[in-house]
DRENZARO-198837 format. One record per atom (N, C-alpha, C): x, y, z. Coordinates in steps of 0.001 Angstrom, whole numbers, plus 524288, in hexadecimal, padded with zeros to 5 digits. Layout:
   east  north     up
      X      Y      Z
...
REM end
This chain:
   east  north     up
  7591F  DA230  88276
  756C8  DA749  8818E
  75AEF  DAB83  880FB
  75F47  DAB2E  88432
  7636D  DAF16  883CE
  765FF  DAEFB  87E75
  766E7  DAA44  87C6B
  76973  DA9D4  87750
  765F1  DAC00  87316
  760CE  DAABC  87365
  75D1E  DACBD  86F7E
  75CF3  DB2A1  86F9D
  75CD0  DB4E1  8745C
  75CAD  DBA8A  874EB
  76166  DBD12  8726B
  7660E  DBACC  87350
  76ADC  DBCFA  87126
  76AD9  DBCC2  86B3C
  76902  DB863  8690C
  768E4  DB7D7  8635D
  76540  DBBD9  860F6
  76094  DBC94  8636B
  75CDB  DC06C  8615D
  75F25  DC5DE  8619C
  761A4  DC721  865FD
  763D7  DCC5B  866AA
  76810  DCD7E  862B4
  76BC8  DC9E7  86217
  7701C  DCACD  85E87
  76E36  DCAF7  858EB
  76A38  DC7DD  857A9
  7683F  DC7C6  8524C
  76571  DCCC4  850E8
  763AD  DCFBC  854DB
  760A5  DD46B  853D0
  763E7  DD958  853A0
  7690C  DD90A  854D4
  76C30  DDDBE  8543E
  771AF  DDC74  85285
  773C5  DDFF5  84F3C
  77921  DDF62  84D62
  77ABA  DE489  84B02
  77FA3  DE61B  84BCC
  781AB  DEAA2  84901
  7877F  DEA3C  84893
  789B7  DED4D  844FE
  78F5D  DED6E  84451
  79129  DF309  84465
  7961D  DF3D3  845CC
  7983C  DF919  8463D
  79AD5  DFAB6  8412F
  79AAB  DFFDE  84025
  79CF9  E01DC  83B5E
  7A196  E0559  83C70
  7A223  E0981  83965
  7A6CB  E0CC3  83996
  7A5F9  E1191  83CEF
  7AA49  E140B  83E80
  7AA16  E18F7  8414B
  7A8C7  E1D4C  83D67
  7A797  E2204  83F88
  7A63F  E2653  83C22
  7A98A  E2B08  83D98
  7A907  E2F3A  83A76
  7AC5A  E33CA  83B1B
  7AACB  E36F4  83FE3
  7AE56  E3A95  84183
  7AD4E  E3DD5  84616
  7A89A  E415D  84542
  7A801  E4381  84096
  7A38E  E46F4  83F8F
  79E69  E43F9  83FF1
  79E59  E3F2B  83E02
  7999F  E3BFD  83E6D
  7986C  E3AB3  8441A
  79C84  E39E6  8474E
  79BBC  E38D6  84CD9
  798CF  E3D58  84F70
  79A98  E4222  84E6C
  7982A  E46A1  850EB
  79286  E473E  84F33
  79172  E4657  84A33
  78C1B  E46BE  8484D
  78888  E42CE  84AF3
  78A8D  E3E1C  84BC3
  7875D  E3A0A  84E2E
  78656  E3B33  853EC
  78A38  E3D50  85694
  78970  E3E8C  85C15
  7856C  E42E3  85CC5
  78544  E4682  8591F
  7819A  E4AD7  85976
  77C40  E4984  85749
  77BE9  E456B  85410
  776FE  E43FE  8518C
  7765A  E3E16  851B0
  77466  E3BEC  8560C
  773DA  E3642  8567C
  77091  E3404  85213
  77165  E2F15  850EC
  76EA9  E2C86  84CA6
  768C5  E2CCE  84D58
  7660C  E2E25  84920
  76059  E2E1F  84917
  75EB4  E2988  845AD
  75D31  E2551  84833
  75C55  E207C  8455E
  7574A  E1DE3  8471E
  7569D  E190B  8458E
  75180  E1694  845DA
  74FAD  E153A  84B5E
  752D0  E122C  84E34
  7510C  E1014  8532A
  7556C  E1066  8572B
  75436  E11B8  85BF5
  7580F  E119F  86028
  755AE  E0F1E  864F5
  75880  E0B8C  86760
  756DC  E093E  86C4D
  75A8D  E0B37  87084
  758B6  E0E86  8741C
  75C45  E1097  8781A
  75DFC  E0C58  87BD8
  76291  E0D26  87E2C
  7648E  E096A  881FF
  761AA  E09C9  8871B
  76168  E056D  889F5
  75F9F  E0598  88F4F
  76427  E070F  892CD
  76307  E0793  897D0
  76735  E08E0  89B5F
  76A8F  E041E  89C8E
  76F8B  E0453  89B5D
  77318  E000A  89C8B
  776C8  E01B8  8A0E5
  778FC  DFDDC  8A38D
  77CA3  DFEEE  8A7CF
  781D9  DFC55  8A6A8
  785F8  DFF4C  8A743
  78B3F  DFD2F  8A71A
  78D60  DFD89  8ACAA
  78E30  DF915  8AF14
  79029  DF8EE  8B472
  7961C  DF8A8  8B42F
  798A2  DFCF2  8B56D
  79E44  DFD4E  8B4CA
  7A11D  DF98E  8B874
  7A541  DF70F  8B68F
  7A851  DF3A7  8BA05
  7AB3E  DF6DD  8BE14
  7AC28  DF47B  8C291
  7AF0A  DF713  8C6C2
  7B4BF  DF7C7  8C51F
  7B6CF  DFC66  8C61B
  7BC4E  DFD75  8C4FF
  7BF86  DFBD5  8C9BC
  7C316  DF829  8C8F7
  7C663  DF660  8CD37
  7CBC7  DF504  8CB1E
  7CF3A  DF364  8CEA0
  7D499  DF212  8CD18
  7D560  DEC3B  8CC43
  7D181  DE91A  8CD97
  7D1F7  DE373  8CCED
  7D22C  DE202  8C729
  7D5BB  DDE90  8C5CD
  7D619  DDC85  8C07F
  7D459  DD6CB  8C09E
  7CFE8  DD5B8  8BE49
  7CDCC  DD06C  8BE43
  7D0D6  DCD16  8BA62
  7D266  DC86F  8BC11
  7D506  DC4AF  8B8AD
  7D22A  DBF76  8B92B
  7D062  DBD5D  8B4C3
  7CDAB  DB85C  8B4A1
  7D0C5  DB49E  8B132
  7D15A  DAFBB  8B2F8
  7D46D  DABEC  8AFFA
  7D180  DA6C5  8AFB2
  7D18D  DA46F  8AB06
  7CF14  D9F5C  8AA43
  7D1B6  D9CA2  8A5AD
  7D3B2  D97F6  8A6A9
  7D5FD  D94B3  8A28A
  7DA3F  D9790  89F72
  7DD4C  D9AB7  8A227
  7E194  D9D7F  89FA1
  7E014  DA29B  89D15
  7DAFF  DA3D9  89CF6
  7D928  DA8D8  89ACE
  7D85F  DACA5  89F55
  7DA6D  DB159  89EC7
  7DA22  DB545  8A2EA
  7D754  DBA1E  8A106
  7D3B2  DBC0A  8A436
  7D11C  DC10F  8A34F
  7D31D  DC4DB  8A76A
  7D57A  DC927  8A5B4
  7D79F  DCD0B  8A944
  7D4E6  DD23F  8A860
  7D2B0  DD465  8AC7F
  7CFD0  DD951  8AC0E
  7D345  DDDB1  8AA01
  7D10F  DE0C9  8A66F
  7D3B0  DE565  8A457
  7D146  DEA36  8A6D8
  7D46D  DED4C  8A96B
  7D27B  DF216  8ABD1
  7D1B4  DF63D  8A797
  7CCE8  DF821  8A710
  7CBC5  DFC1B  8A32F
  7CDA8  E0179  8A4E6
  7CDAE  E0508  8A13A
  7CF30  E0A61  8A25F
  7CAD7  E0D1F  8A568
  7CC2D  E1165  8A7F7
  7C846  E1462  8AAEA
  7C529  E17D6  8A72D
  7C0B1  E15D4  8A584
  7BD54  E18C2  8A1F8
  7B7DD  E1952  8A453
  7B7BA  E1ABD  8A95A
  7B2C8  E1AE8  8AC2E
  7AEFE  E1F03  8AA14
  7B0FA  E22EF  8A740
  7AD9A  E2710  8A52F
  7AC0E  E2616  89F81
  7AD9B  E21B0  89D5A
  7AC7C  E20A2  897D1
  7A6A0  E2043  896E1
  7A4DD  E2314  892ED
  79F45  E2351  891AC
  79E80  E231C  88BC8
  79AB6  E1FF8  88A16
  79933  E1FD6  884A0
  7934E  E2085  8843E
  79192  E23D2  880A0
  78C06  E24B0  87FB8
  78AE7  E241A  879E4
  7865B  E21F8  878B0
  784AE  E2176  87347
  78154  E2621  871D7
  782FD  E2917  86DE6
  7800B  E2DA1  86C2A
  77BB0  E2C30  8685D
  77C7F  E2820  8655B
  7789A  E2675  86180
  773D6  E2454  86456
  76F44  E2666  86300
  76A7A  E2505  865C4
  766FA  E214B  862BD
  76784  E211C  85DA4
  76413  E1DE0  85A81
  7673B  E1AB3  85698
  764E9  E164E  854F0
  76799  E12AB  8517C
  763F5  E1101  84D16
  76633  E0ED0  84909
  7632B  E0CFA  84491
  76591  E07F7  84286
  762A0  E0525  83F62
  764D2  E00AF  83CA3
  768C4  E02A6  838A3
  76D2A  E000C  83852
  7714A  E01AE  834BC
  775AB  E046B  837A1
  77869  E07DC  834EB
  77CF7  E0A78  83719
  77B69  E0EB0  83B00
  77E42  E0EC9  83F69
  77D7E  E12B8  84377
  782CE  E14C2  8452D
  7831F  E19D2  8462E
  787BD  E1C07  848A4
  78686  E1CD9  84E6B
  789A4  E1A84  851C8
  78901  E1B2C  8575E
  78CE8  E1F30  85955
  78AF1  E22F9  85C39
  78E2B  E2738  85E44
  78E63  E26D9  86435
  7931E  E26D5  8665D
  793F0  E2677  86BFC
  796CB  E2B4E  86DF7
  7960C  E2C6F  872FA
  7992F  E304C  875C3
  79C26  E2D7E  87A0E
  7A147  E2E64  87A61
  7A498  E2BC1  87E30
  7A779  E2FE5  88163
  7A7CA  E2F19  88676
  7AAA2  E32BF  889D7
  7AD29  E2FAD  88E4F
  7B0EE  E3232  890F1
  7B356  E2FF5  89594
  7B755  E2BBE  89490
  7B925  E2B2F  88FB4
  7BCE9  E271F  88E73
  7C00C  E28C9  889B0
  7C505  E273A  8898A
  7C875  E284D  88528
  7CA2B  E232D  882AC
  7CBAF  E2370  87DBF
  7CDD7  E1EDF  87AF7
  7CA3B  E1A21  87B53
  7C55D  E1AF0  87A15
  7C16A  E16D8  87A83
  7BFE7  E14BD  8752A
  7BD5C  E103C  8754E
  7BAA2  E0E19  870CA
  7B4F7  E0D35  87259
  7B180  E0D1A  86E84
  7AC27  E0B57  86F60
  7ABB2  E05D8  86D27
  7AAC1  E0219  87093
  7A9C4  DFCBF  86ED3
  7A3F4  DFC16  86E07
  7A29C  DF96F  869CB
  79D30  DF936  86815
  79BAB  DF38C  86713
  79832  DF17D  86A5F
  79681  DEC0E  869F6
  79110  DEBC6  86797
  790AE  DE902  86349
  78BAF  DE831  860A0
  7897E  DE2ED  86237
  7851E  DE309  8652C
  7827C  DDE34  866BD
  78620  DDA81  869A6
  789CD  DDCBD  86C8B
  78D9F  DD9C4  86F8D
  790BE  DD5FB  86C2F
  791A3  DD777  8674C
  79499  DD3F7  863E3
  798B3  DD6E0  860B8
  796FE  DDA84  85D86
  79A98  DDD4D  85A16
  79CE7  DE1FF  85CEA
  7A21A  DE231  85D3E
  7A4D2  DE66E  85FF2
  7A79D  DE9F4  85C18
  7A6FB  DEF0E  85CD0
  7AA00  DF2F3  859EA
  7AC18  DF6EA  85DDE
  7B092  DF93A  85CAC
  7B2E2  DFD2C  86019
  7B413  E020F  85CF5
  7B2CC  E0685  85F3D
  7B340  E0B79  85C81
  7B642  E0F64  85FD0
  7B975  E1279  85D36
  7BC2E  E16D0  85FB6
  7B904  E1BD9  85F2C
  7B528  E1BCC  85BDC
  7B1D5  E2052  85AE9
  7ACCC  E1FF5  85E0C
  7AA41  E2477  85EFD
  7A566  E249E  861F5
  7A08E  E2427  85E86
  7A148  E2407  85971
  79CEF  E2362  855C9
  79E69  E1F27  851E7
  79B0E  E1B53  8514D
  79C2E  E1726  84D8B
  7971C  E14EE  84B6B
  797AC  E11DA  84764
  7932E  E0FDF  84475
  7921B  E0A2A  845CE
  78D15  E08EC  84678
  78B6C  E0384  84744
  786B3  E0284  843C4
  78547  DFD9C  84354
  7809E  DFC32  84063
  77CDA  DF944  843EC
  77800  DFB0B  8440E
  773E1  DF854  846E3
  77044  DF5AC  842FA
  76E7A  DF110  84469
  76ACC  DEE32  8412E
  76589  DEDC5  843F3
  761C1  DEBDF  84129
  75C7C  DEB08  84338
  75CBE  DE7B2  84827
  759FA  DE95C  84C39
  759C1  DE646  850FF
  75C9B  DE8D7  8557C
  75E7A  DE5A3  85929
  76143  DE781  85DC5
  76701  DE86F  85C73
  768FD  DECF6  85DEF
  76E83  DEE45  85D46
  770B1  DEFEA  86291
  77316  DEC35  8654B
  77553  DED50  86A70
  77B16  DEEAB  869B9
  77CB0  DF314  86C01
  7823E  DF461  86BB9
  7841E  DF6A5  870E1
  788EF  DF532  87232
  78B9F  DF73E  876CA
  79079  DFA1E  874F0
  790C7  DFF1C  87638
  7956C  E023A  87520
  797E5  E03A8  87A58
  79CEA  E0278  87AF9
  79F80  E03A1  87FEB
  7A508  E0593  87EEE
  7A6FA  E0889  882A1
  7AC29  E0ACF  88228
  7B052  E06E2  883CC
  7B4B5  E0704  88110
  7B946  E03F9  8829C
  7BDF2  E07A5  88300
  7C1B6  E0634  8863A
  7C658  E0973  886CB
  7CA27  E086E  88252
  7CEA2  E0AEF  8827D
  7D257  E0A89  87E2F
  7D470  E04FF  87D77
  7D3E4  E01BE  8818C
  7D5A4  DFC50  88134
  7D149  DF893  87FA0
  7CCB3  DFAC2  87E9D
  7C85A  DF788  87CE6
  7C534  DF510  88140
  7C636  DF676  88632
  7C34E  DF45B  88A9C
  7BE51  DF791  88B5E
  7B9E7  DF4ED  88C15
  7B4FE  DF7BC  88CA5
  7B4F3  DFB07  89194
  7B2BD  DFFC1  89128
  7B242  E035E  89589
  7AD0C  E0240  8982B
  7AD53  E0063  89CFB
  7A8C0  DFE39  89FA6
  7A675  E023A  8A36B
  7A494  E0698  8A155
  7A220  E0AA0  8A481
  79C56  E0AF3  8A32C
  79959  E0D52  8A6C0
  793B4  E0D60  8A5FB
  791F6  E1112  8A1A9
  79596  E142C  89F8A
  7944A  E1784  89B17
  797A9  E1648  89659
  79A3D  E11BB  89680
  79DF3  E1069  89262
  79BCA  E0D1D  88E06
  79694  E0C7D  88DCB
  79456  E0930  889B5
  78EEA  E0B15  88832
  78D31  E0956  883A0
  787F7  E0A71  8819E
  785B6  E0552  87F9A
  78111  E03F6  8816C
  77E60  DFF3C  87FA2
  77926  E00CC  87D52
  77819  DFEFD  8789F
  77338  E003F  875E8
  77121  DFB73  87311
  76C03  DFB6A  87258
  76975  DF7C7  86EC5
  76601  DFAF1  86B27
  76784  DFB73  86647
  7645D  DFE2A  86265
  760F3  DFA19  85FAF
  75BDD  DFA6A  86086
  75833  DF6A4  85E50
  755AE  DF913  8598A
  756C2  DF6EA  85501
  7550A  DF92B  85013
  7512A  DF592  84D51
  74D3C  DF7EB  84AEF
  74982  DF4E4  847E2
  7449A  DF367  84ACD
  743CA  DF5A3  84F67
  73F00  DF492  8523F
  73EC1  DEF38  854D1
  74347  DEC93  8556E
  7434F  DE76D  857DE
  743B1  DE7F7  85DC9
  7430F  DE3A4  86088
  7434C  DE3A1  86635
  748E9  DE438  8681B
  7499C  DE730  86C4B
  74EB8  DE78D  86EC3
  74FCB  DE284  871BF
  7544D  DE01D  870BC
  755AF  DDB24  87320
  75A14  DDBA3  87718
  75B84  DE067  87871
  75FEA  DE149  87BF6
  75E12  DE453  880B2
  75ED8  DE22B  8855F
  75D32  DE49E  88A37
  761C4  DE7A8  88C8E
  7615D  DECD3  88C75
  7658F  DF01F  88E76
  76678  DEF7C  89451
  762A5  DED82  8972C
  76301  DED42  89CD9
  76575  DE838  89ED4
  76631  DE465  89B70
  76895  DDF81  89D09
  76E7C  DE00E  89DC6
  770E1  DDC81  8A0C3
  7769C  DDC3C  8A0DF
  778AA  DDA47  89BA2
  77CC3  DDCC5  899A7
  77EFA  DDB45  8949A
  784E9  DDAE2  894EF
  78703  DD6FF  8923A
  78CA9  DD634  891C4
  78E25  DD6A3  88C06
  791DE  DDA15  88AD7
  793A6  DDADA  8857C
  79948  DD901  884F7
  79A44  DD5EA  88100
  79F86  DD3DD  87FF0
  7A29B  DD7F0  87CE5
  7A75D  DD920  87EAD
  7AAB1  DDCF5  87C11
  7AFCB  DDA7D  87A2A
  7B330  DD8EB  87DBF
  7B83B  DD69F  87C65
  7B8CC  DD144  87EEB
  7BBF0  DCDC2  87C83
  7BF39  DCE77  877D7
  7BC19  DCDD5  872CC
  7BDF8  DD076  86EB5
  7BBC4  DCFC6  86987
  7BE90  DCB49  866C7
  7BD8A  DCA9B  861C5
  7BEFA  DC5C8  85F0A
  7C4D6  DC4C1  85ED4
  7C808  DC8DC  85E05
  7CDA9  DC819  85D8C
  7D08F  DCC11  860E4
  7D462  DCA3A  863DD
  7D790  DCDB5  8670D
  7DC78  DCAE4  868CA
  7E089  DCDE6  869DF
  7E53F  DCB9A  86C28
  7E5AB  DCCC6  871FF
  7E221  DD004  873FE
  7E1EB  DD138  87993
  7DC3F  DD0D0  87B60
  7DA57  DCC19  87C5B
  7D4C8  DCB6E  87D93
  7D341  DCDDB  882C7
  7CF00  DD0CB  882A8
  7CCC4  DD34D  88745
  7C6FA  DD1FB  8877C
  7C51E  DD0A0  88C0D
  7BF8D  DCFC9  88CEC
  7BD31  DD4D5  88EFE
  7B92B  DD6BB  88C6E
  7B66D  DDB5D  88E40
  7B0B9  DDADF  88CA3
  7AD44  DDD0E  88FBE
  7A7A7  DDCA0  88EC2
  7A4FD  DE163  89123
  79FEA  DE1F2  88FFC
  79D0A  DE67B  891F7
  79812  DE4AF  89499
  7970A  DE6C4  89942
  79277  DE55C  89C58
  78E98  DE9DB  89C88
  7899E  DE892  89BE5
  78568  DEC6E  89C2E
  78152  DEA71  8A009
  77FA3  DEDD7  8A385
  77B7A  DECA5  8A757
  77CEE  DE847  8AB1A
  781E4  DE779  8AC0D
  78378  DE37D  8AFC6
  78908  DE476  8B1A4
  78A20  DE28A  8B652
  78F73  DE23E  8B851
  790CA  DDC7D  8B8EA
  795C6  DDB50  8B98E
  7976C  DD5FE  8BAC0
  79A83  DD617  8BFD4
  79A1D  DD1CF  8C2D1
  79CA5  DD1A0  8C7F3
  79D3A  DCBF8  8C9A5
  79FF5  DCB26  8CDF1
  7A0D9  DC5E0  8CFE3
  79BC5  DC333  8D15F
  79806  DC620  8D375
  79322  DC3DC  8D54E
  78E7B  DC51C  8D1DB
  78F79  DC762  8CD4C
  78B33  DC8D5  8C9D4
  78C06  DC6B4  8C45F
  78A61  DC9BF  8C088
  78B2A  DC82C  8BB1E
  790F6  DC7D6  8B9DA
  7922E  DC49F  8B5FE
  7979B  DC3E9  8B446
  797C6  DC357  8AE68
  79C71  DC3DC  8AC3A
  79D57  DC2BA  8A6BD
  7A065  DBD99  8A669
  79DEB  DB9BC  8A425
  7A076  DB4AA  8A35D
  7A35E  DB4D3  89E2C
  7A863  DB397  89E58
  7ABB9  DB3D9  899B3
  7ADD0  DAE68  89878
  7AD1F  DACC7  893A1
  7AF6F  DA7E8  891CE
  7B37E  DA937  88DAF
  7B863  DA7E1  88EBE
  7BC93  DA868  88ADD
  7BE66  DA2EB  8899A
  7BD4A  DA13B  884EB
  7BDFE  D9BBC  88382
  7BAEB  D986A  8876B
  7BD78  D94E4  88A44
  7BAA5  D91A7  88E0C
  7BB3F  D93AA  893A3
  7BD80  D983D  89452
  7BE8C  D9A47  89997
  7BA5E  D9E39  89B2B
  7B83A  D9D7C  89FDE
  7B3FC  DA0CD  8A1C9
  7B5F7  DA492  8A5FE
  7B466  DA985  8A57D
  7B5B7  DAD87  8A952
  7B0AD  DB02C  8AB1A
  7B06F  DB188  8B01D
  7AC17  DB489  8B237
  7AE13  DB9F8  8B39D
  7AC20  DBDE5  8B0F3
  7ADED  DC33D  8B1CE
  7A9DD  DC62F  8B4FA
  7AB8A  DC85B  8B960
  7A7FA  DCB64  8BC9F
  7A9B9  DD113  8BD37
  7AD75  DD2AF  8B9F5
  7AF32  DD81D  8B9EF
  7AF47  DDA16  8B455
  7AC58  DDE53  8B367
  7AC03  DE079  8AE1A
  7B111  DE353  8ACD8
  7B415  DE10A  8A958
  7B919  DE338  8A7B8
  7BAA7  DE095  8A2A4
  7BEB8  DE294  8A03D
  7C121  DDFE9  89BD4
  7C568  DDC5E  89DEA
  7C66B  DD80F  89B18
  7CA39  DD436  89CEB
  7CDC8  DD290  8986C
  7D2D7  DD29B  89972
  7D695  DD090  895AD
  7D680  DCA9F  895DD
  7D674  DC82B  8913C
  7D64D  DC27B  890DD
  7DBBF  DC07E  88F81
  7DDE6  DBD3D  892DB
  7E2FD  DBAD0  891EF
  7E26E  DB4E2  8921D
  7E620  DB236  88F94
  7E672  DAC93  89018
  7E3AC  DA96E  88BEE
  7E1C2  DABFA  887E0
  7DF3C  DA913  883A5
  7E35D  DA5EE  880B7
  7E259  DA0E7  87FFF
  7E639  D9D6A  87DB0
  7E585  D9C9D  877DA
  7E0FF  D9DF8  875CF
  7DFF2  D9D07  8704F
  7DE2D  DA205  86DA3
  7DE36  DA1EB  86878
  7DCBF  DA698  86589
  7D6DA  DA751  86552
  7D3F2  DA31B  8647C
  7CE45  DA374  86426
  7CBD3  DA26D  86978
  7C8F9  DA645  86B76
  7C6AD  DA5F4  870A4
  7C0F3  DA7A6  87071
  7BE18  DA65A  8748E
  7B8A8  DA808  874F7
  7B7E1  DAAEF  87A18
  7B479  DAEE7  879EF
  7B329  DB1FA  87E90
  7AD3A  DB273  87ECF
  7AB16  DB1AF  88372
  7A572  DB239  88438
  7A480  DB4B9  88981
  7A107  DB8A4  889B9
  79FB8  DBB1B  88EB2
  799D1  DBADF  88F84
  79844  DBA3F  89477
  792C5  DB9EF  895E5
  791DF  DBD05  89AED
  78D74  DBFA3  89B31
  78BE5  DC259  89FF6
  78878  DBEAC  8A324
  78A55  DBD3E  8A7D5
  78789  DB983  8AB0E
  7861D  DBBEB  8B04D
  78224  DB9A2  8B2D6
  78081  DBB9E  8B7ED
  78375  DB8DD  8BC46
  781F0  DB9F9  8C122
  784BE  DB7CF  8C5A3
  7843F  DB1E5  8C607
  78066  DAFAC  8C345
  77FB6  DA9FD  8C343
  7826A  DA752  8BEAE
  784FD  DAA6A  8BB6B
  787A8  DA83A  8B6E0
  78444  DA798  8B21D
  77F80  DA9C4  8B246
  77BE7  DA951  8ADDC
  77C86  DADF6  8AA2D
  77BFE  DACED  8A522
  77C5E  DB115  8A13B
  777EF  DB4FF  8A1FC
  77940  DBA05  8A214
  7755C  DBE2B  8A28D
  772E2  DBF25  89D3D
  76DB9  DBF59  89D25
  76AE4  DBFF0  8983F
  76C58  DC513  8958C
  76D3A  DC4D0  89087
  76E99  DC96C  88D71
  770FF  DC7C0  8884C
  7702B  DCAAB  8842A
  771DE  DC8F1  87EFA
  777BF  DC8B1  87E49
  77AC0  DCB9E  8817A
  7805D  DCBE0  880B7
  78376  DC9A0  8854B
  780D4  DC755  88905
  78378  DC599  88DCF
  78670  DC07F  88D33
  7862F  DBE32  888AF
  7897F  DB9C4  88740
  78BDB  DBB0F  881F4
  790E7  DBC12  881DB
  7936B  DBDCC  87CFF
  793CD  DB97D  878EE
  79316  DB48A  87A96
  7946E  DB03F  87722
  79A54  DAFFF  87687
  79C30  DAC13  873D3
  7A1D5  DAB91  87319
  7A3D7  DAF80  86F1F
  7A7B6  DB278  870BC
  7AA57  DB629  86D44
  7AFC3  DB3F1  86C02
  7B16D  DB4B6  8673C
  7B679  DB2AD  8657D
  7BAC4  DB68E  866CE
  7BEF3  DB4A7  8691D
  7C394  DB7D5  86A33
  7C84B  DB53F  867A4
  7CA73  DB7DE  863C7
  7CF28  DB5E9  8612B
  7D3CB  DB8E1  86358
  7D74B  DB60B  865ED
  7DBDD  DB87A  86857
  7E032  DB8FF  86449
  7E177  DBDDC  8630D
  7E588  DBEFE  85F3B
  7EACC  DBEDE  86206
  7EE39  DBB81  86035
  7F369  DBB08  86293
  7F70D  DBF42  86088
  7F9B1  DC1F2  86410
  7FD6D  DC607  86285
  802CF  DC39A  86230
  80535  DC406  85D96
  80A69  DC1AE  85CC8
  80EB3  DC567  85EA8
REM end
């Protein structure tokens, strides 16, 4: 049933990102939100911020090491979506960002397609059906800012179809590593859940090596021996069972390690 649900959900929504726009167009959009066909407002979501401490978590398995990366102090970082309505086709999304400098907006379409923007207004395309998107702030090094006001999650349901995304469920979003990199970093985003030693966890498979992560942070990946690698993350409960949700199993993602000469 979980697999069927995921297939139906993904088949009902898809979009791609387009180009940035001029400063004058940005101001016009912020002052005059899009007036379009259909809008599905978000439900209340919770971002449970990770505890700030001095401990650096290091996990090792089969020669592969995950080392926690301490993020910058961006506790006041806030992002808000100004655009209130959406339509099928091209949409300009307008955001307001405060409390952070030298940031990017990372934009995940259906937990699959990632785009990153330096601008607060950019273009996306929504199609008929469910369009789930997560926009979150990252610091200048590309690490996600894990604050309770540092992200926006929406499902724009277009065409009068049923909403297939439950805003109140726990959700795990895959962020890093992407397909090609010479400095692989594991990073992800949690919504409506925390992870801990005695609670939910993120199960990580890198090639054949399994890691159990109970601290929400980014991790540097060392020790990869080959160029072609696979990464898979899953949100599991205290019993080791997969938590129901369309994005809580990323499936295998390809990681190509670029060698620096």
